[in-house]
ZAFILUM-134738 format. One record per atom (N, C-alpha, C): residue in three letters; atom name; x, y, z. Coordinates in steps of 0.2 Angstrom, whole numbers. Layout:
BEGIN
<type ALA	atom CA	X X	Y Y	Z Z>;
...
***
This chain:
BEGIN
<type MET	atom N	X -230	Y -216	Z -196>;
<type MET	atom CA	X -223	Y -213	Z -194>;
<type MET	atom C	X -224	Y -206	Z -193>;
<type ALA	atom N	X -221	Y -203	Z -187>;
<type ALA	atom CA	X -221	Y -196	Z -185>;
<type ALA	atom C	X -217	Y -192	Z -190>;
<type ASP	atom N	X -219	Y -186	Z -191>;
<type ASP	atom CA	X -215	Y -181	Z -194>;
<type ASP	atom C	X -209	Y -179	Z -190>;
<type GLN	atom N	X -203	Y -179	Z -193>;
<type GLN	atom CA	X -197	Y -177	Z -190>;
<type GLN	atom C	X -195	Y -170	Z -191>;
<type ARG	atom N	X -192	Y -167	Z -187>;
<type ARG	atom CA	X -190	Y -160	Z -188>;
<type ARG	atom C	X -182	Y -160	Z -185>;
<type GLN	atom N	X -177	Y -156	Z -189>;
<type GLN	atom CA	X -171	Y -156	Z -187>;
<type GLN	atom C	X -169	Y -149	Z -183>;
<type LEU	atom N	X -166	Y -149	Z -177>;
<type LEU	atom CA	X -165	Y -143	Z -173>;
<type LEU	atom C	X -158	Y -142	Z -172>;
<type CYS	atom N	X -155	Y -136	Z -173>;
<type CYS	atom CA	X -149	Y -134	Z -171>;
<type CYS	atom C	X -149	Y -133	Z -164>;
<type THR	atom N	X -146	Y -136	Z -159>;
<type THR	atom CA	X -146	Y -135	Z -152>;
<type THR	atom C	X -141	Y -131	Z -149>;
<type PHE	atom N	X -141	Y -128	Z -144>;
<type PHE	atom CA	X -137	Y -123	Z -141>;
<type PHE	atom C	X -138	Y -123	Z -133>;
<type PHE	atom N	X -134	Y -119	Z -129>;
<type PHE	atom CA	X -135	Y -119	Z -122>;
<type PHE	atom C	X -134	Y -111	Z -120>;
<type LEU	atom N	X -138	Y -110	Z -115>;
<type LEU	atom CA	X -137	Y -103	Z -111>;
<type LEU	atom C	X -137	Y -106	Z -104>;
<type GLU	atom N	X -131	Y -106	Z -101>;
<type GLU	atom CA	X -130	Y -110	Z -95>;
<type GLU	atom C	X -132	Y -117	Z -95>;
<type ASP	atom N	X -137	Y -118	Z -91>;
<type ASP	atom CA	X -140	Y -126	Z -91>;
<type ASP	atom C	X -146	Y -126	Z -95>;
<type ARG	atom N	X -148	Y -121	Z -98>;
<type ARG	atom CA	X -154	Y -120	Z -102>;
<type ARG	atom C	X -152	Y -123	Z -110>;
<type PHE	atom N	X -157	Y -127	Z -112>;
<type PHE	atom CA	X -156	Y -131	Z -118>;
<type PHE	atom C	X -161	Y -129	Z -123>;
<type PHE	atom N	X -159	Y -126	Z -129>;
<type PHE	atom CA	X -162	Y -122	Z -134>;
<type PHE	atom C	X -161	Y -125	Z -141>;
<type GLY	atom N	X -166	Y -124	Z -145>;
<type GLY	atom CA	X -166	Y -126	Z -152>;
<type GLY	atom C	X -169	Y -121	Z -157>;
<type ILE	atom N	X -166	Y -121	Z -163>;
<type ILE	atom CA	X -170	Y -117	Z -168>;
<type ILE	atom C	X -170	Y -122	Z -175>;
<type GLU	atom N	X -173	Y -121	Z -179>;
<type GLU	atom CA	X -174	Y -125	Z -185>;
<type GLU	atom C	X -168	Y -124	Z -189>;
<type VAL	atom N	X -165	Y -130	Z -191>;
<type VAL	atom CA	X -159	Y -130	Z -194>;
<type VAL	atom C	X -158	Y -127	Z -200>;
<type GLU	atom N	X -164	Y -128	Z -204>;
<type GLU	atom CA	X -164	Y -124	Z -210>;
<type GLU	atom C	X -163	Y -116	Z -210>;
<type ARG	atom N	X -164	Y -113	Z -204>;
<type ARG	atom CA	X -163	Y -106	Z -203>;
<type ARG	atom C	X -156	Y -104	Z -202>;
<type VAL	atom N	X -152	Y -109	Z -200>;
<type VAL	atom CA	X -145	Y -108	Z -199>;
<type VAL	atom C	X -140	Y -109	Z -205>;
<type GLN	atom N	X -136	Y -103	Z -205>;
<type GLN	atom CA	X -132	Y -103	Z -211>;
<type GLN	atom C	X -125	Y -105	Z -209>;
<type GLU	atom N	X -123	Y -104	Z -203>;
<type GLU	atom CA	X -116	Y -107	Z -200>;
<type GLU	atom C	X -115	Y -106	Z -193>;
<type VAL	atom N	X -111	Y -109	Z -190>;
<type VAL	atom CA	X -109	Y -108	Z -183>;
<type VAL	atom C	X -102	Y -107	Z -183>;
<type ILE	atom N	X -99	Y -101	Z -180>;
<type ILE	atom CA	X -93	Y -99	Z -180>;
<type ILE	atom C	X -90	Y -97	Z -173>;
<type ARG	atom N	X -84	Y -96	Z -172>;
<type ARG	atom CA	X -82	Y -94	Z -166>;
<type ARG	atom C	X -83	Y -87	Z -165>;
<type TYR	atom N	X -82	Y -84	Z -159>;
<type TYR	atom CA	X -83	Y -77	Z -157>;
<type TYR	atom C	X -80	Y -73	Z -162>;
<type GLN	atom N	X -83	Y -68	Z -165>;
<type GLN	atom CA	X -80	Y -63	Z -169>;
<type GLN	atom C	X -80	Y -56	Z -165>;
<type THR	atom N	X -75	Y -52	Z -167>;
<type THR	atom CA	X -75	Y -45	Z -164>;
<type THR	atom C	X -81	Y -41	Z -165>;
<type VAL	atom N	X -84	Y -38	Z -161>;
<type VAL	atom CA	X -91	Y -35	Z -162>;
<type VAL	atom C	X -89	Y -28	Z -161>;
<type THR	atom N	X -92	Y -24	Z -166>;
<type THR	atom CA	X -92	Y -16	Z -166>;
<type THR	atom C	X -98	Y -14	Z -163>;
<type PRO	atom N	X -98	Y -11	Z -157>;
<type PRO	atom CA	X -104	Y -8	Z -154>;
<type PRO	atom C	X -108	Y -3	Z -158>;
<type VAL	atom N	X -114	Y -3	Z -158>;
<type VAL	atom CA	X -117	Y 2	Z -161>;
<type VAL	atom C	X -121	Y 7	Z -156>;
<type PRO	atom N	X -119	Y 14	Z -156>;
<type PRO	atom CA	X -121	Y 19	Z -151>;
<type PRO	atom C	X -129	Y 19	Z -151>;
<type LEU	atom N	X -132	Y 20	Z -145>;
<type LEU	atom CA	X -138	Y 20	Z -144>;
<type LEU	atom C	X -143	Y 14	Z -146>;
<type ALA	atom N	X -139	Y 8	Z -147>;
<type ALA	atom CA	X -144	Y 2	Z -149>;
<type ALA	atom C	X -146	Y -1	Z -143>;
<type PRO	atom N	X -152	Y -5	Z -142>;
<type PRO	atom CA	X -154	Y -8	Z -137>;
<type PRO	atom C	X -148	Y -13	Z -135>;
<type ALA	atom N	X -148	Y -14	Z -127>;
<type ALA	atom CA	X -143	Y -18	Z -125>;
<type ALA	atom C	X -143	Y -25	Z -128>;
<type VAL	atom N	X -148	Y -28	Z -131>;
<type VAL	atom CA	X -148	Y -35	Z -133>;
<type VAL	atom C	X -144	Y -34	Z -140>;
<type VAL	atom N	X -143	Y -28	Z -143>;
<type VAL	atom CA	X -139	Y -28	Z -149>;
<type VAL	atom C	X -132	Y -27	Z -147>;
<type ARG	atom N	X -128	Y -32	Z -147>;
<type ARG	atom CA	X -121	Y -32	Z -145>;
<type ARG	atom C	X -117	Y -28	Z -149>;
<type GLY	atom N	X -119	Y -28	Z -156>;
<type GLY	atom CA	X -115	Y -24	Z -161>;
<type GLY	atom C	X -116	Y -27	Z -167>;
<type LEU	atom N	X -111	Y -26	Z -172>;
<type LEU	atom CA	X -110	Y -28	Z -178>;
<type LEU	atom C	X -104	Y -33	Z -179>;
<type ILE	atom N	X -105	Y -38	Z -184>;
<type ILE	atom CA	X -98	Y -41	Z -185>;
<type ILE	atom C	X -98	Y -41	Z -193>;
<type ASN	atom N	X -92	Y -42	Z -195>;
<type ASN	atom CA	X -90	Y -42	Z -202>;
<type ASN	atom C	X -89	Y -50	Z -204>;
<type LEU	atom N	X -94	Y -53	Z -207>;
<type LEU	atom CA	X -93	Y -60	Z -210>;
<type LEU	atom C	X -92	Y -60	Z -217>;
<type ARG	atom N	X -85	Y -60	Z -218>;
<type ARG	atom CA	X -83	Y -60	Z -225>;
<type ARG	atom C	X -85	Y -55	Z -230>;
<type GLY	atom N	X -86	Y -49	Z -227>;
<type GLY	atom CA	X -88	Y -43	Z -231>;
<type GLY	atom C	X -95	Y -41	Z -230>;
<type GLN	atom N	X -99	Y -45	Z -226>;
<type GLN	atom CA	X -106	Y -45	Z -225>;
<type GLN	atom C	X -107	Y -42	Z -218>;
<type ILE	atom N	X -110	Y -37	Z -217>;
<type ILE	atom CA	X -112	Y -34	Z -210>;
<type ILE	atom C	X -117	Y -37	Z -207>;
<type VAL	atom N	X -117	Y -40	Z -201>;
<type VAL	atom CA	X -121	Y -44	Z -198>;
<type VAL	atom C	X -123	Y -42	Z -191>;
<type THR	atom N	X -129	Y -41	Z -188>;
<type THR	atom CA	X -130	Y -39	Z -182>;
<type THR	atom C	X -130	Y -45	Z -176>;
<type ALA	atom N	X -126	Y -43	Z -171>;
<type ALA	atom CA	X -125	Y -48	Z -167>;
<type ALA	atom C	X -131	Y -47	Z -160>;
<type ILE	atom N	X -135	Y -52	Z -159>;
<type ILE	atom CA	X -139	Y -52	Z -154>;
<type ILE	atom C	X -137	Y -56	Z -148>;
<type ASP	atom N	X -137	Y -53	Z -142>;
<type ASP	atom CA	X -135	Y -56	Z -136>;
<type ASP	atom C	X -142	Y -60	Z -133>;
<type LEU	atom N	X -141	Y -67	Z -134>;
<type LEU	atom CA	X -147	Y -70	Z -132>;
<type LEU	atom C	X -149	Y -70	Z -124>;
<type ARG	atom N	X -143	Y -70	Z -121>;
<type ARG	atom CA	X -143	Y -69	Z -114>;
<type ARG	atom C	X -147	Y -64	Z -111>;
<type ARG	atom N	X -145	Y -57	Z -114>;
<type ARG	atom CA	X -149	Y -51	Z -113>;
<type ARG	atom C	X -156	Y -52	Z -115>;
<type LEU	atom N	X -157	Y -54	Z -121>;
<type LEU	atom CA	X -164	Y -54	Z -124>;
<type LEU	atom C	X -168	Y -59	Z -119>;
<type LEU	atom N	X -165	Y -64	Z -117>;
<type LEU	atom CA	X -170	Y -69	Z -112>;
<type LEU	atom C	X -169	Y -67	Z -105>;
<type GLN	atom N	X -166	Y -61	Z -104>;
<type GLN	atom CA	X -165	Y -59	Z -97>;
<type GLN	atom C	X -161	Y -64	Z -92>;
<type VAL	atom N	X -157	Y -67	Z -95>;
<type VAL	atom CA	X -152	Y -71	Z -91>;
<type VAL	atom C	X -146	Y -67	Z -89>;
<type GLU	atom N	X -144	Y -67	Z -83>;
<type GLU	atom CA	X -138	Y -62	Z -81>;
<type GLU	atom C	X -132	Y -64	Z -86>;
<type ASP	atom N	X -128	Y -59	Z -87>;
<type ASP	atom CA	X -122	Y -59	Z -91>;
<type ASP	atom C	X -117	Y -64	Z -88>;
<type ARG	atom N	X -113	Y -67	Z -93>;
<type ARG	atom CA	X -108	Y -71	Z -91>;
<type ARG	atom C	X -103	Y -68	Z -86>;
<type THR	atom N	X -100	Y -72	Z -81>;
<type THR	atom CA	X -96	Y -69	Z -76>;
<type THR	atom C	X -89	Y -73	Z -77>;
<type ASP	atom N	X -88	Y -78	Z -82>;
<type ASP	atom CA	X -82	Y -80	Z -83>;
<type ASP	atom C	X -79	Y -77	Z -90>;
<type GLU	atom N	X -73	Y -79	Z -92>;
<type GLU	atom CA	X -69	Y -76	Z -97>;
<type GLU	atom C	X -71	Y -80	Z -104>;
<type ARG	atom N	X -75	Y -85	Z -104>;
<type ARG	atom CA	X -77	Y -88	Z -110>;
<type ARG	atom C	X -80	Y -84	Z -115>;
<type LEU	atom N	X -78	Y -84	Z -121>;
<type LEU	atom CA	X -82	Y -80	Z -127>;
<type LEU	atom C	X -88	Y -84	Z -129>;
<type PRO	atom N	X -93	Y -81	Z -131>;
<type PRO	atom CA	X -99	Y -84	Z -134>;
<type PRO	atom C	X -98	Y -87	Z -141>;
<type ILE	atom N	X -102	Y -90	Z -144>;
<type ILE	atom CA	X -102	Y -93	Z -150>;
<type ILE	atom C	X -107	Y -90	Z -154>;
<type ASN	atom N	X -105	Y -89	Z -161>;
<type ASN	atom CA	X -111	Y -85	Z -165>;
<type ASN	atom C	X -114	Y -91	Z -169>;
<type ILE	atom N	X -121	Y -90	Z -169>;
<type ILE	atom CA	X -125	Y -94	Z -174>;
<type ILE	atom C	X -127	Y -89	Z -178>;
<type VAL	atom N	X -125	Y -90	Z -185>;
<type VAL	atom CA	X -127	Y -85	Z -190>;
<type VAL	atom C	X -133	Y -88	Z -193>;
<type MET	atom N	X -139	Y -85	Z -193>;
<type MET	atom CA	X -145	Y -87	Z -196>;
<type MET	atom C	X -149	Y -82	Z -201>;
<type HIS	atom N	X -154	Y -85	Z -204>;
<type HIS	atom CA	X -157	Y -81	Z -209>;
<type HIS	atom C	X -165	Y -80	Z -205>;
<type ALA	atom N	X -168	Y -74	Z -205>;
<type ALA	atom CA	X -174	Y -72	Z -203>;
<type ALA	atom C	X -177	Y -68	Z -209>;
<type ARG	atom N	X -183	Y -67	Z -208>;
<type ARG	atom CA	X -187	Y -63	Z -212>;
<type ARG	atom C	X -184	Y -56	Z -213>;
<type GLN	atom N	X -181	Y -53	Z -208>;
<type GLN	atom CA	X -179	Y -46	Z -207>;
<type GLN	atom C	X -171	Y -46	Z -210>;
<type GLY	atom N	X -168	Y -52	Z -211>;
<type GLY	atom CA	X -161	Y -52	Z -214>;
<type GLY	atom C	X -157	Y -57	Z -210>;
<type ILE	atom N	X -151	Y -57	Z -210>;
<type ILE	atom CA	X -146	Y -61	Z -207>;
<type ILE	atom C	X -143	Y -58	Z -200>;
<type PHE	atom N	X -144	Y -62	Z -195>;
<type PHE	atom CA	X -142	Y -61	Z -188>;
<type PHE	atom C	X -137	Y -66	Z -186>;
<type SER	atom N	X -134	Y -64	Z -180>;
<type SER	atom CA	X -129	Y -69	Z -177>;
<type SER	atom C	X -132	Y -69	Z -169>;
<type LEU	atom N	X -134	Y -75	Z -167>;
<type LEU	atom CA	X -136	Y -76	Z -160>;
<type LEU	atom C	X -130	Y -77	Z -156>;
<type LEU	atom N	X -128	Y -74	Z -151>;
<type LEU	atom CA	X -122	Y -76	Z -147>;
<type LEU	atom C	X -125	Y -80	Z -141>;
<type VAL	atom N	X -122	Y -86	Z -141>;
<type VAL	atom CA	X -125	Y -91	Z -136>;
<type VAL	atom C	X -118	Y -93	Z -132>;
<type ASP	atom N	X -120	Y -97	Z -126>;
<type ASP	atom CA	X -114	Y -100	Z -123>;
<type ASP	atom C	X -110	Y -106	Z -126>;
<type ARG	atom N	X -114	Y -110	Z -129>;
<type ARG	atom CA	X -110	Y -116	Z -132>;
<type ARG	atom C	X -115	Y -119	Z -137>;
<type ILE	atom N	X -112	Y -123	Z -141>;
<type ILE	atom CA	X -117	Y -126	Z -147>;
<type ILE	atom C	X -118	Y -133	Z -144>;
<type GLY	atom N	X -124	Y -136	Z -146>;
<type GLY	atom CA	X -125	Y -142	Z -145>;
<type GLY	atom C	X -125	Y -146	Z -152>;
<type ASP	atom N	X -129	Y -152	Z -153>;
<type ASP	atom CA	X -129	Y -156	Z -158>;
<type ASP	atom C	X -135	Y -155	Z -162>;
<type VAL	atom N	X -136	Y -156	Z -169>;
<type VAL	atom CA	X -142	Y -156	Z -173>;
<type VAL	atom C	X -145	Y -162	Z -171>;
<type LEU	atom N	X -152	Y -161	Z -169>;
<type LEU	atom CA	X -156	Y -166	Z -167>;
<type LEU	atom C	X -162	Y -167	Z -171>;
<type GLU	atom N	X -163	Y -174	Z -172>;
<type GLU	atom CA	X -171	Y -175	Z -175>;
<type GLU	atom C	X -175	Y -176	Z -170>;
<type VAL	atom N	X -181	Y -173	Z -170>;
<type VAL	atom CA	X -187	Y -173	Z -165>;
<type VAL	atom C	X -193	Y -175	Z -168>;
<type ASP	atom N	X -197	Y -179	Z -165>;
<type ASP	atom CA	X -204	Y -181	Z -168>;
<type ASP	atom C	X -209	Y -175	Z -166>;
<type GLU	atom N	X -212	Y -172	Z -171>;
<type GLU	atom CA	X -217	Y -168	Z -170>;
<type GLU	atom C	X -223	Y -170	Z -165>;
<type ASP	atom N	X -223	Y -176	Z -165>;
<type ASP	atom CA	X -228	Y -179	Z -160>;
<type ASP	atom C	X -227	Y -177	Z -153>;
<type SER	atom N	X -220	Y -176	Z -152>;
<type SER	atom CA	X -218	Y -174	Z -145>;
<type SER	atom C	X -217	Y -167	Z -143>;
<type PHE	atom N	X -220	Y -163	Z -147>;
<type PHE	atom CA	X -219	Y -156	Z -146>;
<type PHE	atom C	X -225	Y -154	Z -142>;
<type GLU	atom N	X -224	Y -150	Z -138>;
<type GLU	atom CA	X -229	Y -147	Z -133>;
<type GLU	atom C	X -228	Y -140	Z -132>;
<type HIS	atom N	X -233	Y -136	Z -130>;
<type HIS	atom CA	X -234	Y -129	Z -130>;
<type HIS	atom C	X -229	Y -127	Z -124>;
<type PRO	atom N	X -227	Y -120	Z -124>;
<type PRO	atom CA	X -222	Y -118	Z -118>;
<type PRO	atom C	X -225	Y -120	Z -112>;
<type PRO	atom N	X -220	Y -122	Z -107>;
<type PRO	atom CA	X -221	Y -123	Z -101>;
<type PRO	atom C	X -225	Y -117	Z -97>;
<type ASP	atom N	X -229	Y -118	Z -92>;
<type ASP	atom CA	X -232	Y -113	Z -89>;
<type ASP	atom C	X -227	Y -109	Z -84>;
<type THR	atom N	X -222	Y -112	Z -83>;
<type THR	atom CA	X -217	Y -109	Z -78>;
<type THR	atom C	X -213	Y -103	Z -82>;
<type LEU	atom N	X -213	Y -102	Z -89>;
<type LEU	atom CA	X -210	Y -97	Z -91>;
<type LEU	atom C	X -214	Y -91	Z -90>;
<type ASP	atom N	X -210	Y -85	Z -90>;
<type ASP	atom CA	X -213	Y -79	Z -89>;
<type ASP	atom C	X -209	Y -73	Z -93>;
<type GLY	atom N	X -212	Y -67	Z -92>;
<type GLY	atom CA	X -208	Y -62	Z -96>;
<type GLY	atom C	X -207	Y -63	Z -104>;
<type ILE	atom N	X -203	Y -60	Z -107>;
<type ILE	atom CA	X -201	Y -61	Z -113>;
<type ILE	atom C	X -200	Y -69	Z -116>;
<type ALA	atom N	X -198	Y -73	Z -111>;
<type ALA	atom CA	X -196	Y -79	Z -114>;
<type ALA	atom C	X -203	Y -83	Z -115>;
<type ARG	atom N	X -208	Y -81	Z -112>;
<type ARG	atom CA	X -215	Y -84	Z -114>;
<type ARG	atom C	X -217	Y -82	Z -121>;
<type GLU	atom N	X -215	Y -76	Z -124>;
<type GLU	atom CA	X -217	Y -74	Z -130>;
<type GLU	atom C	X -212	Y -77	Z -136>;
<type LEU	atom N	X -205	Y -79	Z -134>;
<type LEU	atom CA	X -200	Y -81	Z -138>;
<type LEU	atom C	X -200	Y -88	Z -139>;
<type ILE	atom N	X -202	Y -92	Z -134>;
<type ILE	atom CA	X -202	Y -99	Z -134>;
<type ILE	atom C	X -208	Y -102	Z -137>;
<type ARG	atom N	X -207	Y -105	Z -143>;
<type ARG	atom CA	X -213	Y -108	Z -147>;
<type ARG	atom C	X -216	Y -114	Z -144>;
<type GLY	atom N	X -212	Y -117	Z -140>;
<type GLY	atom CA	X -214	Y -124	Z -137>;
<type GLY	atom C	X -208	Y -128	Z -135>;
<type ALA	atom N	X -209	Y -134	Z -133>;
<type ALA	atom CA	X -204	Y -138	Z -130>;
<type ALA	atom C	X -204	Y -145	Z -133>;
<type TYR	atom N	X -199	Y -149	Z -133>;
<type TYR	atom CA	X -199	Y -156	Z -134>;
<type TYR	atom C	X -196	Y -159	Z -127>;
<type LYS	atom N	X -199	Y -164	Z -125>;
<type LYS	atom CA	X -197	Y -168	Z -119>;
<type LYS	atom C	X -192	Y -173	Z -122>;
<type LEU	atom N	X -186	Y -172	Z -120>;
<type LEU	atom CA	X -180	Y -177	Z -122>;
<type LEU	atom C	X -178	Y -181	Z -116>;
<type GLN	atom N	X -174	Y -186	Z -116>;
<type GLN	atom CA	X -173	Y -191	Z -111>;
<type GLN	atom C	X -168	Y -186	Z -106>;
<type GLY	atom N	X -171	Y -184	Z -100>;
<type GLY	atom CA	X -167	Y -181	Z -95>;
<type GLY	atom C	X -167	Y -173	Z -96>;
<type ARG	atom N	X -170	Y -171	Z -101>;
<type ARG	atom CA	X -170	Y -163	Z -102>;
<type ARG	atom C	X -175	Y -160	Z -106>;
<type LEU	atom N	X -177	Y -154	Z -107>;
<type LEU	atom CA	X -182	Y -152	Z -111>;
<type LEU	atom C	X -179	Y -147	Z -115>;
<type LEU	atom N	X -180	Y -148	Z -121>;
<type LEU	atom CA	X -177	Y -143	Z -128>;
<type LEU	atom C	X -183	Y -138	Z -129>;
<type LEU	atom N	X -180	Y -132	Z -127>;
<type LEU	atom CA	X -185	Y -126	Z -128>;
<type LEU	atom C	X -184	Y -123	Z -136>;
<type VAL	atom N	X -189	Y -123	Z -140>;
<type VAL	atom CA	X -188	Y -121	Z -147>;
<type VAL	atom C	X -190	Y -113	Z -148>;
<type LEU	atom N	X -185	Y -110	Z -150>;
<type LEU	atom CA	X -186	Y -102	Z -151>;
<type LEU	atom C	X -191	Y -101	Z -156>;
<type ASN	atom N	X -195	Y -95	Z -156>;
<type ASN	atom CA	X -199	Y -93	Z -162>;
<type ASN	atom C	X -195	Y -88	Z -166>;
<type VAL	atom N	X -191	Y -91	Z -171>;
<type VAL	atom CA	X -187	Y -86	Z -175>;
<type VAL	atom C	X -190	Y -80	Z -178>;
<type ALA	atom N	X -196	Y -81	Z -180>;
<type ALA	atom CA	X -200	Y -75	Z -183>;
<type ALA	atom C	X -201	Y -69	Z -178>;
<type LYS	atom N	X -202	Y -71	Z -171>;
<type LYS	atom CA	X -202	Y -66	Z -166>;
<type LYS	atom C	X -196	Y -63	Z -164>;
<type LEU	atom N	X -191	Y -68	Z -163>;
<type LEU	atom CA	X -185	Y -66	Z -160>;
<type LEU	atom C	X -182	Y -60	Z -163>;
<type PHE	atom N	X -182	Y -59	Z -170>;
<type PHE	atom CA	X -178	Y -54	Z -173>;
<type PHE	atom C	X -183	Y -48	Z -174>;
<type SER	atom N	X -189	Y -47	Z -172>;
<type SER	atom CA	X -194	Y -42	Z -174>;
<type SER	atom C	X -192	Y -36	Z -170>;
<type PRO	atom N	X -193	Y -31	Z -173>;
<type PRO	atom CA	X -191	Y -24	Z -171>;
<type PRO	atom C	X -194	Y -23	Z -163>;
<type GLU	atom N	X -201	Y -25	Z -163>;
<type GLU	atom CA	X -205	Y -24	Z -157>;
<type GLU	atom C	X -201	Y -28	Z -151>;
<type ILE	atom N	X -198	Y -34	Z -152>;
<type ILE	atom CA	X -194	Y -37	Z -147>;
<type ILE	atom C	X -188	Y -34	Z -145>;
<type LEU	atom N	X -184	Y -32	Z -151>;
<type LEU	atom CA	X -177	Y -30	Z -150>;
<type LEU	atom C	X -177	Y -23	Z -148>;
<type HIS	atom N	X -182	Y -18	Z -148>;
<type HIS	atom CA	X -182	Y -12	Z -146>;
<type HIS	atom C	X -187	Y -11	Z -140>;
<type ARG	atom N	X -190	Y -16	Z -137>;
<type ARG	atom CA	X -195	Y -16	Z -132>;
<type ARG	atom C	X -191	Y -13	Z -125>;
<type GLY	atom N	X -191	Y -7	Z -125>;
<type GLY	atom CA	X -189	Y -4	Z -118>;
<type GLY	atom C	X -183	Y -6	Z -114>;
<type TYR	atom N	X -178	Y -10	Z -118>;
<type TYR	atom CA	X -172	Y -12	Z -115>;
<type TYR	atom C	X -168	Y -6	Z -113>;
<type ARG	atom N	X -163	Y -5	Z -109>;
<type ARG	atom CA	X -159	Y 0	Z -108>;
<type ARG	atom C	X -154	Y -1	Z -114>;
<type MET	atom N	X -152	Y 6	Z -115>;
<type MET	atom CA	X -147	Y 6	Z -121>;
<type MET	atom C	X -140	Y 4	Z -119>;
<type ALA	atom N	X -136	Y 1	Z -124>;
<type ALA	atom CA	X -130	Y -2	Z -123>;
<type ALA	atom C	X -125	Y 2	Z -120>;
<type ASP	atom N	X -126	Y 9	Z -122>;
<type ASP	atom CA	X -121	Y 14	Z -119>;
<type ASP	atom C	X -122	Y 16	Z -113>;
<type ALA	atom N	X -128	Y 15	Z -110>;
<type ALA	atom CA	X -131	Y 17	Z -103>;
<type ALA	atom C	X -126	Y 14	Z -98>;
***
């Protein structure tokens, strides 16, 4: 019997992503974000989560996907990383899926740029590809501060 892994899934446009469910603290509606002067553009700002200050990361900007053009607000996935607690801003949330470790594959060759570094691999599901993010790298200072234009620029 193959090892199973549970992934919290979400979408950026039509792209389907997953992160380990044990990293997720909660999924909440969009919260008001307080901008941080001179922060990289991927850092949307700070949110107040029941008295705890959490850094909100715009996954679209981090993965170099164009900003949304519609009025829908992103969803917050509050998660734990070695560096602390962060919120990932995503377009919409999916389901928690159980996947077989045997179906895990290395990142597709078609990935380029920062996505190649941040996507740990993929699972082939019926009719779609589930891209798994490398949470350890996702919130690293090297990634978050890597030459992005400043949010105030």
